[in-house]
N, C-alpha and C positions, 0 to 999 in steps of 0.2 A: 396424492391421487389426482389423476386428470379426468374431469367429469365430461367436458365437451371439447371437441376439436373442430375448427373450421379452417379449411385450406382454400385459398383462391390464387389462381394463375401462377402455379408452380409447375414448370414442366409441362406435362401432358394433362394436368389437373386444372380444370377450369373453376369449379366451385363444388367442394365436397364438404359435407358436415358429418361427423362422427360422434355418436353418443357412446362414450366410453362407460365402462362399469367395473365393478370389483371382479376379482378372480382372474382367470386365464383367457385372454383374448389372442386369437391367431389371425394373422393376415396372410393370405395366399393369393396366387394369381400367376399367369404366365410370365415369363421373362419379357420386360419391357412394358408391362402393364401399368407401372406406375408406383410399385411398392417403394422404391428408393425415394420418390417425392414425398411420400408419407413419413419416412424415416427422416428426411430433410425437415419437415414440419416440426417433428419431435425435437430435433436438433436446435431449431429456431427458438422454441419456447424455453429451452434451458440455457440460451445465450451463447451458443457455439457460432463460429464465424461460418458464414454461407456466401456462396458466389452469386453475384447479381445477374450472371448469365443464366441462372435457373428460372428467371422470370419468363413466363409464357410468351411465345412469340406474339408480336403486334400489341402487347400490353406494357404499360409504363411502369407497373409495380406489382408486387405479390404480397399477399397478406396471410398471416396465420393468427388465429385467435384461439385462446384455451381458457377454460375455467379450472383452476387447480385448487384442491384443498390444502390449507395451510396447516402443517403439522403443529401439535401443541407444545412447541419448543419455546421456552421462555426468552432465550436470547434471540431466536428468530423473530418472534413477535416483536420484542423491543426494536430490533433493527427495522422492521416494517413500520413501526410507529414513528421511529426517527425520519424515515423516508415520506411519512405522511401517505402511506399506501392504504387504500380503503380495503377493509375486510368485510364481506357480506356472506351470510350463510356459511360461516367458517371457512371462506375461501377468497380468492381474489382473481380478477380478470387480467389475462396477458393479451396484449395485441402487439404484433411485430410486423413491420412493413419493410420490404426490401425494394429499393428503387433501382430501375435499370440505369439510371444516370443519377449521380448525386448520392446523398446519404439517406440511409433508412431511418426508421423511427421505432422506438420500443415504448410502450406505455404499460406500466404495471400498477394495477389499481388505481387508474386515473392519473398516475404521475409518470412524466417522462424520465426514463433512466438509461444509463449506457448498458451495453451488453455484459460488462464485467459485474455490475450489480445484479442483473438478472441471473447470471450463473451463480453468484453468491447466494442468492435467495433460493434457487431451486436445486443446488447441488447435494443437499442432504435428503431430498425427498424424490428426486427423479434421476435415474442413472440409465445411460444407454451403453449397451455392450455390443461390440462388433469387431471388425478385424483390427481396429486399433487396440483393443484389449491385449491381443497377442504381443504387440510391440510393448505395451505398458507392463505386462505381466513379466516380461523378461527383464525389466529394470530393477536393479537391487533396491533403489530408493523406494520404489513402489511396494516391493515385497516387504521391506522394513516397516512401511506405513501400515500395511495389512496386519503384520504381526503385532505392532503396537496398538492398533485398534482392537484387536483381539483380546490383548491382555487386560484392557479396560480403562475406566476414567481415571482411577487413582494413579496408574501407571503414567497416563498421558499427562496428569498434573505434575507428576515428578519429572517428566521429560522437559516440561515447559520450565520448571525451576531450574533444572540442569542448564538449559539453553540460555537462561537469563545469566547464570554464573559463567557460562562460557563466553558470552558476549562481554561481560565485564572483564574476564581474564584477557581476552584478545586486546581490548582497550588499554589494559595495563601493560601488556607486552609492548604494544605500540609506544606508550609513554616511555618504558624503559629503553627502547631502541633509539628514540629521539634524544634521551638524556646521555646515552653512551656516544651517540654521534656527536652531540654537542661538546662532549668530553674531548673528543678527538680534535676539535677545532678550538679549544680553549684558549691556547696561547695567543693565537691571532686576534680572537674575539676580545679577550681581556685588554690587549693593547688598543684595539679600536675604541672600546668603551671608555677606557681611561682617558685616551686622547679627547674624546667628545665631551666627557664630563669636564675635563680641565679647560677645554676651549670655551665651553658655555659659562662655567664659573668665573673665568678670568674676565670675560666680557661683562659680567654684572648686568645682565639685561633687566630691564623693568617692563612691566605689562604696558603694552601699547606704546612703548618708546619710540617706535618707527613713526607713529602718527605724530607724537609731540614734537620730534626733532623736525620733522617736515613743516610743522606749524611755525616753529621758531625761525627756521631758514626763510620761510615767506615773510615773516614779520621783520627780520632785518634787511631783506631786499627791499622792503617797501617803507624802511624806517624814516626817511625824509619827509615823506607825505604824512605818515602817522605822527611824527613829531610836530609838524606844523598844526595838524588838526587837534592834537592834545594841548599844544601851547595856547591856542585860541580858546579852547574849552576851559582851560585853567585860568586864563586871564578873566573870563566872563564870570566864572564861578567864585574865584578868589580874589579878584581885583588886581590892579597893577599900579606900578609907581607913576604911570603917566596920568593917573587920576581916574582910572577906570574903577567904578564902584562895583564891588562884588555882589552877586546874587544874594549870598547869605546875609550880607549887611542890609540890602534893601528889604529882604523879608523880616529881618529883626526890627527894622524901622516900622514896617507895616504893622507888625504884631503890637508894638508898643503904642501905636496910634490908635489901636482899638481897645486898649486895656481899660480906660475909663468908661468908654461906652458899653463895654462888655458887661458891666455890673447892672446896667439898666435895661439890658435887652438880651433874651436868650438867643435870638437870631444872631446877634453881633457876636455874642459869646462863642457860638458855634463856629463862626467865621474865623475869629481869633484862633481858636483851637486847630482849625484846619491849617492856618498859616503857621502855626507852631510846629505842627507835624511835618509840613512841607519844609520848614526850617531845619528840622532834624534831618530829613532824608537828603536835602540838598547839601547839607554840611558834610554828610557821609559820602556822598557822590563827589564832592569837591576834593576831599582827602583822596579818594581812589584816583581820581584823574590826576592829581598832583604826583601821587606815588607812582603811577604808571609812566608819567612824563619823566620823572627822576630816574626810574629804573630802565628805561628804554635803552637797549643795546644798540649802538650805532657804529660799533667797531667792526670793520670788514675782516679783521683776523678771526672774530668769533665764527664767522661763516665757514672758514677753512676747518676749524675744529669740528663743527657740526657736520660738515660735509663728510669729513673723515670718519666720524661716528656712524653716519648713516650709511656709508659703504661697508663698514664692518658688519652692521646689523643686516644689511641686505645679503652679504655673504653668509651669515649664520643661518638667516631664515631660508635661504636656498637650500641648505643642508638640513636644518632641523625644523623649519617652519610648517606651514607658510606664515604663521604669525608669531609674535614674540611670546603669546600665551603658550602656543604649541611647543615652542623651544624650551621654555621653562618646565613644561610638563615632561619633556624628554630628559631633562636632567634627572628627575625623579625616577623615570622609567629606566634609563641607563644605569643608575645607581643601584636600583632594585635588582636588574639583571646581573650586574656585577656580583652583588652579594650571593645571588642564586648560584652562579658559576663557581664562585669561590667555595660554596657549600655543596657543589655538585657530588663529590664522593659520598657525602651523607645522604643526599637525594636518592642516588642509585642505590645505596644499601637499603634505604627505606622502601623503595619500589620493589626491589628484589625480595624483601621480606613479604611484602603485600602479595606478590605472585606466589610464593611458597604457601601462604595461608589460603589463597584461592585455589591452588592445586589440591590442597587437602580437602577443601570443601567439594571440589568437583570429583575428587576420587570417591567420597562418601556417597555422593549423588549418582554417579555413574555405576557404583556397586549396586545400589538399589535397582537401577534401570536394567542392568546385566542380569541380576538374580531374577527379576520378574520375567524377563524375556526367556531365559533359560527354562524356568518353571512352566511357562506357558507354551514353549515351542513343541513340547511332546503332546500336549493336548491338542493344539491346532493341527499338528501333523496327523494324528490319529482320526480327528474329526473329518479332515479333507480326504484322508485315505479311505474312510469308510464311505463317504459320499461318492468317491470314484468308483469303489467297487459296486455301488448301487447304480452306477451309470454304465454298467456292462464292461467294467475294466477289472475283473476278478482278481487279477495278478497285480494290480497297481500298487506300487510302493512310494510313499510320499514323505519327504521329510523337510522340516525347516532347519537348516544348519546355521549354527551361530559360531563364527570363528572370530578370533583376535589376533593381532600381531604385536610382537614384543617391541618396545621402544624405550630405551633407558631414559629418555627425556619425557616419557609419558607417565600415565597415572598409575599408582600402585593399587592393583585390584587382585582380589582373591578369586582365582579360577580353579575349579575342582580342587578345593582346599589348599592350593599353592598360591602364594602371593608373588606377583610379577609386575613389572612395569609395561604398560600397554599403550600403544598409539591411540589417541582420542581425537575426536572432531566435535562438530556441533550436536551430534546424535548419540555420543557415548563412545564406548570402546568396541562395539560390535559390528561386524559385517554380516549381513542376513543374506542367505542364498536358499532359494527353493529348489530341492532336488527331486528327481522323479525316475522311476523305472516302471516300464509297462509289462514286462516280461520276467518270468522267473529266471534266476541265474544272471540277470544283467545288473551291473552295479549302479547305485544311484549316481546321477549326474545332473548338472544344472539343467532346468526345464528348457533353457533356450537352446541347448545342444541336443536334446534327445526327443522332446515332445513334437508330435506331428501337429498339423492344423487342427484336426479333429480332437486330438488329445488335449490341445491348449483351450479349445471351446469347452471341453467338459471340465477341465481343471478350473476354469474361470466360473463355470456354473457351480462346481462343488464349493468353491469359495463362497459364492453368494448364498448357497444353501446353508453353509455353516454359519455365515453372519446373519442370516435371516431369522436365525432362532433366538436372537436377542436385538433389542432396539425397536425403533418405531416402524410402523408399516410405511412402505414407500412404493413407488412405481418403477418397474425394471423393464426395460425395453431391449429385447434381444434380437440381433441380426446376425444371421449364420451361426447361431449357437449349435446347429446341427451340421456344421460344415464337416466334410470328411467322414460322416458316419452314415449308417443306414442299418436296415434290419433290426436285430434285437437291441443293439445299442440305441437306435432312434427310439425305440419304445421306452427304453429306460430313461432316456432324457425327457420324453413326453411325461412319464410318470412323476419325475422329480420336478418338473416345471409346474404341474398340477399341484403337487405338494407344496411348492413354493407360493403358489397362488392362494392358499388358504389364509395367509396373513398379509399378502402383498398384492398389488395390482400388477399383472405380467401381461406384457404385450410382446408377442413373438412373430417375427417374419420368417416364414419357412418354406422350403420346397418339399419337405418329407410328410407324406400322409400319416406316418406313425406318430409324428409330433402333433400334427393338425388335429388328429382324432381326440386328443385329450382336452382340447380347449372348451371352455364354457360358452364362448362366443366365437363364431367364425365369421370373418369379414373377407369378402373376396373382391379383389381389384380387377376390374374389366376394362379394356381398352376398345374404343369403337371409333370408325372414321366416317365422316361425312364429307365427300368431296376431297379437298386438301386439309381439312381440319380434323385433328386427332384428339379425342377427349377421353379422359379416364373417369370412372365412377367407382364408388364402393358400395357393396351390397351386403347387408347382414343376411346370412343364409339360414333358412329354417332347416328342420330335420331332413326333409326330402332333398333339398338343394345341397345340403352337406354331403349326403351320399353321392350325389353326382360329382361334386367337386373332389371328394376323396377318390373316387373311381378314376377321375381324370388324372389326379396326381400319381396315382398307382400305375395305371396302364397307358396313360397318354390319350386315352379316349374315354368319354363319359357315358357311352350307350352299349358298352360291352356287358352282357348279362353276368359273365363271371367276375368282371371288375366290380360291377355294382353289388354282387353278392359278397364279394371279398371286403368292400368298403363298408357294408353293413356290419359284417362280422367284426372288423376292426373298430368301428364306432361302438358297437355293443360292448366289446372287451373293454376299451379305454373308459367309457362312461361308468362302467361297473366297478372300476378300480377306486 
């Protein structure tokens, strides 16, 4: 429910505040007075797209603010909590700005949100019905959605399970197609994989071999300098025939020199132990230097072998790299793919069996959905037809038709006690069509082909009346619900809107006095001009002003005695109902 609405700088509206209330509120006014701008404001608070050209002349932005009651819906409240939206007095504040240039802004309960989120939050509690409904109502998808909602929550839960199954079925079909496609390319792919595995296995790559080979090549290229350095280090560490005393020998003599004194002094004992440790370390170092000197490869022929090996590795890494580790992992990958392809017939058979199992599960689920739709189609047809008759369409005939189409590759479903294979999609096996006839003797046909604008408006109202008998209270805004009707039909529309308002907040923009007369609250949109500036205002009419406005709507003049008398009579009749 919308409690308060403020509109600033939209079209001819400069600044208007509306105090909304429960029941049936009607908006009237002459053409061009600004009623459309108020509808635009309602569209803004439910997240619909609006054009920046609607910003009032000479203003930079337009603003709409509204306080809405939040339905006691557990999922909706949880969603608001996730968004950190503030709820006060069982409701929340919406503020939306449209900028003439640049982006607008939406604040929901103190938090900035995109229009899609605003639409998500308000869609279950606020609906706007207008010319777009006629386009929407003609769509088979919308008709199916209405029927599914009418069937109930258990049915919708079953439909959700079916759609999960259908999604898995589609994925499995794609998997089967990919396997079969791979099967058609098997011979070529097997040859490619076998060649790659053989090439990599023959090379006997080692991890990081490309790095170690490069290091060895660099070592040989600099072997003369390295040899001289190692030889000198070996001479100093291990001694030489020219009389050079080795470091290890000198450390050994130093340690022995301290042996006698070590027994007399802890300090000297510690020094002797340190020398002993150095002796061990230097001895190890001397052996390592000597070994490296002895093993140093100085043969130029070795470089040729290493360069050849490096070229082979580079070629392999270009194809299977970029590193030797990647190439080694590819051996495993290619081998596994080979095994899979060789086992492809078995894999295809396994997936085909999985599809058959999924089709069986889909058939069971689709049968439940079909049966519940069929069982409810008569109920909703009769309920809508009853409402149409009450809307001054005594000969209306309305039917929700459910059709199926045979498909040997489809689901096996029982229809009218006969089992047959039917085409299926994400919504089951049914094609839904709303059919209508306004006059006796005329066959039922799809509403898109036979219903006039006025009839479509009343069909939509009838649907809302049927759905309003169950579910939570919400706000319904109607624009041109009375299009194409008048007289007795308009009176019946007014009556049904008043009945609808017993459990819902109803706001109607109308040109018909027969509809306006039934409202609990009457708001008049007036336009005034001062120089070159035009401004609209909204006035709540008292009983006397209502008589005058109804008279204007009936006769085009508001001071005609007969029009005023007729207006009083119409108001008296409507308010007594």
